[in-house]
C-alpha positions in Angstrom: 0.0 0.0 0.0 2.8 2.4 0.9 4.4 1.7 -2.5 1.2 2.5 -4.3 0.8 5.8 -2.4 4.4 6.6 -3.1 3.9 5.7 -6.8 0.9 8.0 -6.9 2.9 10.8 -5.4 5.7 10.3 -7.9 3.2 10.3 -10.8 1.6 13.5 -9.5 5.0 15.0 -9.0 6.1 14.1 -12.6 2.8 15.5 -13.9 3.5 18.8 -12.1 7.0 18.8 -13.6 5.5 18.4 -17.1 3.0 21.2 -16.5 5.7 23.5 -15.2 7.9 22.8 -18.2 5.0 23.7 -20.5 4.4 26.9 -18.6 8.1 27.8 -18.9 8.0 27.2 -22.7 4.9 29.3 -23.1 6.5 32.0 -21.0 9.6 31.9 -23.1 7.4 32.4 -26.2 5.7 35.4 -24.5 9.0 37.0 -23.6 10.3 36.5 -27.2 7.1 38.1 -28.5 7.6 41.1 -26.2 11.3 41.3 -27.3 10.1 41.5 -30.9 7.6 44.3 -29.9 10.5 46.2 -28.3 12.5 45.9 -31.5 9.6 47.3 -33.5 9.1 50.1 -31.0 12.8 51.0 -31.2 12.5 51.1 -35.0 9.5 53.3 -34.7 11.3 55.7 -32.4 14.2 56.0 -34.9 11.7 56.7 -37.7 10.0 59.3 -35.5 13.4 61.0 -34.8 14.1 61.1 -38.5 10.7 62.6 -39.2 11.2 65.2 -36.5 14.5 66.2 -38.1 12.8 66.6 -41.5 10.0 68.6 -39.8 12.5 71.0 -38.3 14.2 71.7 -41.6 10.8 72.2 -43.2 9.9 74.8 -40.6 12.9 76.9 -41.8 11.5 77.0 -45.3 7.8 76.9 -44.2 6.4 79.0 -46.9 7.6 76.8 -49.7 7.5 73.4 -48.0 4.1 73.4 -46.2 2.9 70.3 -48.0 6.0 68.3 -47.1 5.7 69.2 -43.5 2.1 68.0 -43.4 3.2 64.6 -44.9 5.9 64.3 -42.2 3.4 65.1 -39.5 1.0 62.4 -40.8 3.9 59.9 -40.8 4.8 60.8 -37.3 1.2 60.3 -36.1 1.2 56.9 -37.8 4.4 56.0 -35.9 2.9 57.2 -32.6 -0.2 55.0 -33.2 2.1 52.1 -34.0 4.0 52.8 -30.8 0.8 52.9 -28.8 -0.3 49.6 -30.3 3.1 48.1 -29.4 2.8 49.3 -25.8 -0.7 47.8 -25.5 0.6 44.5 -26.9 3.4 44.5 -24.4 0.9 45.1 -21.6 -1.0 42.1 -22.7 2.2 40.1 -22.8 3.1 41.2 -19.3 -0.3 40.2 -18.0 0.1 36.8 -19.6 3.6 36.4 -18.0 2.2 37.4 -14.6 -0.5 34.8 -14.9 2.0 32.2 -15.9 4.2 33.1 -13.0 1.3 32.7 -10.6 0.5 29.3 -12.1 4.2 28.3 -11.8 4.2 29.3 -8.2 1.1 27.1 -7.6 2.9 24.2 -9.3 6.0 24.7 -7.2 3.8 24.7 -4.0 2.1 21.5 -5.0 5.5 20.0 -5.8 6.8 21.0 -2.4 3.8 19.4 -0.7 4.3 16.2 -2.7 8.0 16.1 -1.8 7.1 16.5 1.9 4.6 13.7 1.6 7.2 11.5 0.0 9.7 12.4 2.7 7.2 11.6 5.5 6.3 8.3 3.9 10.0 7.4 3.4 10.7 8.3 7.0 7.9 6.1 8.2 9.3 3.2 6.2 12.8 3.7 7.6 11.4 3.8 11.1 9.6 0.5 10.5 12.7 -1.1 9.0 14.7 0.1 12.0 12.2 -1.3 14.4 12.3 -4.7 12.6 16.1 -4.7 12.7 16.0 -3.9 16.5 13.5 -6.7 17.0 15.7 -9.1 15.1 18.8 -8.0 17.1 16.8 -8.6 20.3 15.9 -12.1 19.2 19.5 -13.0 18.5 
């Protein structure tokens, strides 16, 4: 009976390990997605800086370049919208990572309880074996 209980605990423990591994892989995917979002945001910021430089030069010659300045402002607005979208996506990713971290914490807690159960069961077995050995010694 003790072996069956111990086996059940080991099976549950291994199941928790598998689930934890899956959560880690999914979290890795989320982090990679957020990294790609950051690269996109960095690119958008560089484009926005470039657009701002062009806008500044257009202001010097405002009377002749008014149409070009409007185009650059539109492009800058598009970049800002893209940046906002990227930030919103990153927030979603952070919420997902937070949820995964909570689930991983729960898995770790269950694993700790299972290990404690295994240790207690093993200790009980050792105590019974010790008692049997003592009884055998007393008989000899």
